[in-house]
ROTORZA-351901 format. One record per residue (C-alpha): residue number from 1; x, y, z; residue in one letter. Coordinates in steps of 0.02 Angstrom, whole numbers, plus 32768, in hexadecimal, padded with zeros to 4 digits. Last residue first. Layout:
BEGIN
num:east:north:up:residu
NUM:X:Y:Z:A
...
END
This chain:
BEGIN
num:east:north:up:residu
385:6FCB:8A9A:7E0E:R
384:6FF4:89DC:7DC7:S
383:7007:89C4:7D2B:L
382:6FAE:8933:7CC6:P
381:7007:88B4:7C7D:L
380:6FCF:8889:7BD2:L
379:7009:891D:7B7D:R
378:70B2:88DD:7BA4:E
377:70BE:8876:7B1D:P
376:70E4:88DB:7AA0:G
375:70A3:8986:7A41:S
374:7051:89D9:7AC6:T
373:6F9C:89DF:7B15:M
372:6F9D:8A4C:7BA6:E
371:6F22:8AE8:7B64:G
370:6EBC:8A6D:7B0A:H
369:6EB3:89E2:7BB5:L
368:6E7C:8A8A:7C15:K
367:6E00:8AD3:7BB2:E
366:6DA9:8A25:7B98:R
365:6DB5:8A07:7C7B:L
364:6D5A:8AC3:7C6F:E
363:6CC8:8AA1:7BE3:I
362:6CB0:89F9:7C48:E
361:6CAD:8A51:7CE6:E
360:6C31:8ACD:7CB7:D
359:6BC0:8A56:7C5B:S
358:6BCA:8A2B:7BB6:L
357:6B2C:8A1C:7B51:S
356:6ADA:89A6:7AFA:G
355:6AF3:88F3:7ABF:P
354:6ABC:887B:7B58:A
353:6B21:881B:7BDF:V
352:6BDD:8864:7BBB:Q
351:6C46:8818:7C27:P
350:6C9F:888E:7CBC:P
349:6D65:88B4:7C90:V
348:6DC1:8880:7D2A:G
347:6E48:880B:7CFF:Q
346:6E9B:880C:7C48:V
345:6EB7:8742:7C17:E
344:6F6C:8737:7BD0:A
343:6FAA:870D:7B1A:G
342:7056:86C4:7B0C:P
341:70EC:8737:7AEB:A
340:7123:8739:7A2E:I
339:71E1:86FC:7A3D:P
338:7271:876B:7A23:P
337:72C5:8775:7986:E
336:737A:8793:7998:Y
335:73D7:87B1:7909:H
334:746F:8759:787D:T
333:73FF:86AD:7877:P
332:747D:8616:784F:A
331:746F:85D1:77A4:T
330:7537:860B:7770:R
329:756D:85E2:781B:V
328:752B:852D:782D:T
327:756F:8513:778A:L
326:761E:8548:77A1:A
325:762C:84D8:783F:T
324:75E0:844E:77EF:T
323:7659:8465:7767:G
322:76EF:846C:77E1:I
321:76AF:83C6:784B:L
320:769F:8379:77AE:A
319:7756:839F:7769:I
318:7798:8382:7817:T
317:773A:82D1:7815:F
316:779D:82A3:775B:A
315:7837:82D2:7795:I
314:7831:8279:7847:A
313:77FF:81E4:77D3:A
312:787A:81EC:7755:R
311:7906:81F0:77E8:T
310:78AE:8158:782C:W
309:78AD:80F6:7781:F
308:7968:8141:776F:R
307:79A4:8109:7805:A
306:794E:8053:7802:R
305:799D:8036:774D:R
304:7A3E:8077:7788:E
303:7A3B:7FF4:782D:S
302:79F7:7F55:77B0:G
301:7A91:7F6A:773A:I
300:7B02:7F74:77D7:R
299:7AAA:7EEA:7824:V
298:7ABB:7E90:776C:A
297:7B6E:7EC4:7761:P
296:7BA5:7E66:7803:P
295:7B44:7DC7:77D1:R
294:7AB2:7D86:7842:A
293:7ACF:7D31:78DB:A
292:7AD3:7C87:78EF:R
291:7A73:7C18:798D:L
290:7A8C:7B52:7974:R
289:7A5A:7B2F:7A14:E
288:7AC7:7AB2:7A87:T
287:7B55:7B3C:7AB6:A
286:7AD2:7B9D:7B15:A
285:7AA9:7B1B:7B8A:V
284:7B64:7AD9:7B93:E
283:7B90:7B8B:7BC0:A
282:7B1B:7BAE:7C47:L
281:7B43:7AEF:7C95:R
280:7BEA:7B20:7C9F:R
279:7BD0:7BD5:7D02:H
278:7B5D:7B75:7D67:L
277:7BD4:7AE4:7D9E:V
276:7C5B:7B61:7DCA:A
275:7BD1:7BC1:7E29:P
274:7BAB:7B31:7E79:D
273:7B03:7B18:7EAF:A
272:7AC5:7AD3:7E09:L
271:7ABF:7A2F:7E4F:E
270:7A25:7A74:7EC1:P
269:79B6:7A89:7E29:L
268:7914:7ADC:7E5A:R
267:7953:7B29:7F0A:A
266:7A09:7B3B:7EC5:A
265:79AC:7BA9:7E39:L
264:795C:7C03:7EB2:A
263:79E6:7C2F:7F23:E
262:7A57:7C5B:7E8D:R
261:79EB:7CE5:7E66:A
260:79C9:7D20:7F10:H
259:7A84:7D24:7F31:L
258:7AA0:7D84:7E7E:L
257:7A1B:7E04:7EA5:R
256:7A5D:7E1C:7F4D:N
255:7B09:7E4F:7F0C:A
254:7AC3:7EB6:7E84:T
253:7A73:7F1B:7F03:A
252:7B0C:7F2A:7F6A:P
251:7B76:7F5B:7ED8:T
250:7ADF:7FF3:7EAC:S
249:7A7A:7FD1:7E09:A
248:7A97:8019:7D60:E
247:7A98:7F5C:7D16:T
246:7B3E:7F78:7CC5:E
245:7B94:7FDB:7D4E:A
244:7B51:7F4C:7DCC:A
243:7B96:7EC1:7D6B:T
242:7C42:7F1B:7D48:E
241:7C4E:7F37:7E23:P
240:7C21:7E82:7E26:L
239:7C91:7E2C:7DB0:D
238:7C77:7E15:7D10:L
237:7C85:7D4D:7CC5:G
236:7BFE:7D47:7C55:V
235:7B95:7CA9:7C85:G
234:7B9F:7CBF:7D5B:D
233:7BBE:7D7D:7D4F:Y
232:7B64:7DCE:7CB6:L
231:7AE0:7D42:7CB1:M
230:7AB1:7D42:7D71:L
229:7A8D:7DF7:7D75:T
228:7A2B:7DF1:7CD0:R
227:79BB:7D6A:7D17:R
226:79AA:7DB8:7DC2:H
225:7969:7E4F:7D67:P
224:78F4:7E02:7CF8:A
223:78A9:7DA7:7D9E:P
222:78DC:7CE8:7D9C:L
221:7853:7C5E:7D3E:K
220:78C9:7C70:7C97:L
219:7950:7C29:7CF4:L
218:78F3:7BA2:7D32:A
217:78B1:7B78:7C93:T
216:7944:7B7B:7C3F:L
215:79A4:7AFC:7CC6:L
214:7915:7A86:7CB4:A
213:791F:7A83:7BF2:R
212:79D7:7A6C:7BF9:D
211:79C1:79D6:7C66:A
210:793D:7988:7C04:A
209:7994:799B:7B72:D
208:7936:79D2:7AC9:P
207:7937:7A87:7AF0:P
206:7890:7AD4:7AEE:P
205:7823:7AFB:7A64:P
204:77E8:7BBF:7A62:E
203:776D:7C0A:7ACE:P
202:76CA:7C61:7A73:H
201:76B4:7D14:7A94:R
200:7753:7D5A:7A3E:Y
199:7711:7D37:7981:R
198:7667:7DB7:79BD:P
197:76C8:7E40:7A11:R
196:7697:7E67:7AB0:L
195:770B:7E0A:7B11:R
194:77A4:7E5B:7ACD:H
193:7774:7EFE:7B21:W
192:77BA:7EC3:7BBC:P
191:7866:7EEE:7B79:S
190:78F0:7E62:7BB5:L
189:7934:7E4E:7B10:A
188:7930:7EFC:7AE1:Y
187:799D:7F21:7B85:E
186:7A15:7E87:7B7C:Y
185:7A40:7EB9:7AC0:A
184:7A69:7F7F:7AFE:T
183:7AD3:7F39:7B85:A
182:7B32:7EBF:7B20:R
181:7B4F:7F2C:7A9D:V
180:7BA6:7FC1:7B1C:W
179:7C0C:7F2A:7B75:G
178:7C4B:7F03:7ABB:A
177:7C80:7FB3:7AA0:P
176:7CD7:7FB4:7B54:D
175:7D39:8079:7B64:R
174:7CB8:80C2:7AE3:D
173:7D14:811D:7A5B:V
172:7CCD:80A2:79CC:A
171:7C30:80A5:7A23:V
170:7C0E:815B:7A25:E
169:7C57:8177:7963:P
168:7BDF:80D7:7942:W
167:7B4F:8111:7981:R
166:7ADF:80DD:78E2:Q
165:7B46:8035:78D6:W
164:7B28:801F:798D:A
163:7A60:801E:797B:L
162:7A77:7FB3:78E1:Q
161:7AEF:7F34:7955:F
160:7A71:7F3A:79E8:A
159:79D8:7F29:7972:R
158:7A2C:7E86:792E:E
157:7A5A:7E48:79EA:V
156:79B1:7E4F:7A14:S
155:7974:7E0C:7987:E
154:79DA:7D6F:798E:R
153:7997:7D4B:7A3C:A
152:78E7:7D71:7A15:L
151:78ED:7CEE:7991:E
150:7935:7C7C:7A0F:R
149:78C7:7C8B:7A91:R
148:78EF:7C67:7B46:G
147:7902:7D02:7B69:T
146:7998:7D30:7BD5:L
145:79E1:7C85:7B98:L
144:79CB:7CA1:7AE8:Y
143:7A1B:7D4C:7AF4:A
142:7AAA:7D04:7B45:Q
141:7AC6:7C89:7AB2:R
140:7AAA:7D1F:7A36:V
139:7B2F:7D82:7A9F:L
138:7BA9:7D10:7A9C:A
137:7BAC:7CF2:79C4:P
136:7BA0:7DB7:79B2:A
135:7C26:7DE7:7A15:C
134:7CBD:7DD9:79B3:F
133:7C7A:7DCB:7903:A
132:7C1A:7E72:792B:Y
131:7CB0:7EC9:7976:L
130:7D10:7E9F:78D6:A
129:7C96:7ED1:7865:D
128:7C8A:7F70:78C9:F
127:7D3F:7F9F:78B6:A
126:7D4A:7F6E:77F5:Q
125:7CAD:7FE1:77CA:T
124:7CF9:8071:7831:P
123:7D9C:8059:77DF:T
122:7E2C:8009:7842:L
121:7EAB:8075:785F:P
120:7F80:8040:7827:T
119:7FEA:7FE6:789E:A
118:803D:7F80:7815:P
117:808E:8038:77EF:E
116:8100:8039:788F:T
115:816F:7FBC:788C:A
114:8174:7FEC:77CC:P
113:81BA:8097:77C6:V
112:825C:804C:784F:A
111:829B:7FDC:77AE:A
110:827E:8074:772C:P
109:82F6:80E3:77AB:E
108:8376:8071:77C4:P
107:83AD:8065:7712:V
106:83D7:8118:771A:S
105:847F:810A:776E:E
104:84CB:8098:76E4:P
103:8484:810E:7658:V
102:84B5:81BB:76AF:P
101:856D:8181:7679:E
100:8557:8172:75B6:P
99:853F:8220:75A0:A
98:85DB:8272:7600:S
97:864B:8227:757B:E
96:8625:82C8:7519:P
95:868D:8325:758F:E
94:8698:83E6:7588:P
93:85CF:840A:75A8:K
92:85DC:845D:7660:S
91:8531:8497:7674:K
90:84F6:83E1:7617:P
89:8546:837E:76A3:K
88:8506:83FD:7747:Q
87:8445:83DC:7711:P
86:844D:8311:7718:K
85:84C6:8308:77A6:E
84:8425:8344:781A:L
83:83B5:82D5:77CF:S
82:842C:8246:77D8:V
81:8443:8272:7892:T
80:839C:826E:78B6:V
79:836D:81CD:7863:P
78:83EF:8182:78D4:R
77:83A8:81D8:7967:P
76:830C:816D:7964:N
75:8365:80BA:795F:P
74:83AE:80DD:79F9:P
73:8303:810D:7A58:E
72:82B2:804A:7A49:Q
71:831B:8025:7AF9:R
70:82BB:80AA:7B46:P
69:8212:8052:7B2E:T
68:8255:7FAF:7B72:P
67:8247:7FC5:7C13:C
66:8194:7FF8:7C0D:E
65:8161:7F3C:7C12:L
64:81B4:7F2F:7CBC:S
63:8155:7FCD:7D0C:A
62:80B5:7F72:7CD3:L
61:80E0:7EDC:7D2D:L
60:811A:7F43:7DBE:K
59:805D:7FA3:7DC0:A
58:7FFF:7F01:7DB8:Y
57:8065:7EB7:7E3A:A
56:804E:7F3B:7E9D:E
55:7F94:7F50:7E79:R
54:7F75:7E95:7E8C:K
53:7FBA:7EAE:7F53:D
52:7F3A:7F3C:7F7A:G
51:7EE4:7F86:7F06:R
50:7EAB:7F7D:7E37:P
49:7E41:7FF7:7E03:T
48:7DA3:7FE1:7D9E:T
47:7D3D:8017:7D15:R
46:7DE1:805E:7CBD:G
45:7DD0:7FFA:7C19:T
44:7E7D:7FBC:7C3A:E
43:7E45:7F82:7CEF:W
42:7DA4:7F2F:7CB3:S
41:7E0E:7EC3:7C31:R
40:7E81:7E8E:7CC2:V
39:7DFA:7E69:7D2D:T
38:7D90:7E05:7CA3:E
37:7E40:7D9E:7C89:R
36:7E32:7D57:7D3B:S
35:7EBD:7D89:7DC2:V
34:7F74:7D54:7DF6:G
33:7FDB:7DCA:7DBF:V
32:8048:7D61:7D47:R
31:7FA1:7D0B:7D07:E
30:7F2A:7D9A:7CF2:A
29:7FB3:7DE6:7C81:V
28:7FC4:7D36:7C1C:Q
27:7F12:7D42:7C0E:A
26:7F0B:7DEC:7BDB:Q
25:7F85:7DD1:7B4C:T
24:8023:7E02:7B4C:L
23:80A3:7E41:7AA6:S
22:80FE:7EB6:7B26:G
21:80CE:7F51:7AAD:S
20:801D:7F03:7AD6:E
19:8014:7F0E:7B80:R
18:8068:7FAA:7B84:L
17:7FE8:7FEF:7B25:R
16:7F64:7FA8:7B84:R
15:7FA2:7FF1:7C1E:R
14:7FB0:80B2:7BD3:E
13:7EFD:80B7:7B97:K
12:7EC8:808E:7C58:P
11:7F4D:8101:7C84:S
10:7FE3:80F7:7CE6:P
9:7FEB:80A8:7D9E:L
8:803A:8114:7E18:P
7:80DC:80D7:7E6B:T
6:80E8:8143:7F09:A
5:802D:813D:7F2B:P
4:802A:8080:7F07:S
3:80C9:804C:7F5D:Q
2:8085:8065:8007:T
1:8004:7FFF:8007:M
END
């Protein structure tokens, strides 16, 4: 613990670069440090940080990988000396024999260029196809264990990669592109809206083997959050903080979900109480099903078609909204016309029993009404005096 502040670890990108410069795989680094390969991958992606003795061992290994870097410095000054000698010799120009001298010295320069040229960056299409070829087969099997439906598993993976292709500038710079696609596929596969679709109302045929059928049935009886946590921890092999981060839950909540899921499976299938046996059985059940994902070009073409469809739909909706607004503005009235007030009964007028001359009271009332008559509805409201 006293060495960690004195010799801090490099950044996650530098850790991966040092491992690749030493021609080591994540499994080899994990074997030397004494951890799992997934833990080394999480260290290189920056999701977790080593602590204690593992940190010291990891720091010593990275420091040993940094040692060859200063040894690669001698080839650099050689081309520098050549570049300095070249402008000096044309200045003098007294001897024609100076021309053949740079020839042997310039030989190391083309030898040093090919050492850096093989690391050419991949195009977006090549990078996407490589990610798809690496992740899609395993993701389809995992989605099948989550849903129990083969067609839904393939559809979930295709939709996840279609969304990744639409957001490729964001996914390409993500710390863990495979984790991004896996989280998207899990979200789509476990969506509760699939039960409303007619094609998914009836269950699919279960696995032919009785043991595989019992395990899949026990998995599908678990709640969706518990099933996903169990799949990530015991199926994929992520550690607890990574599982909590991918499921967007706290670490204690993730631990409780994992414990409850294991207890429920052990209650139905006691032979799966051991986590190692459970991990092996999950891999066996997923491997027995012949689940094949689509080709990467088909996924990319489907993603581009979907993006064009929704873009055109948004443009059409916007045009319709603009046309409706213009029509409303065109046909709307420009001034306000108040409604005509309903008629009201006038109180205090004595009924005429028979034709004849008006009495004094009737004459006075008539004059009063004639004098107070206006052009509006106020004529029906007598004024109090």
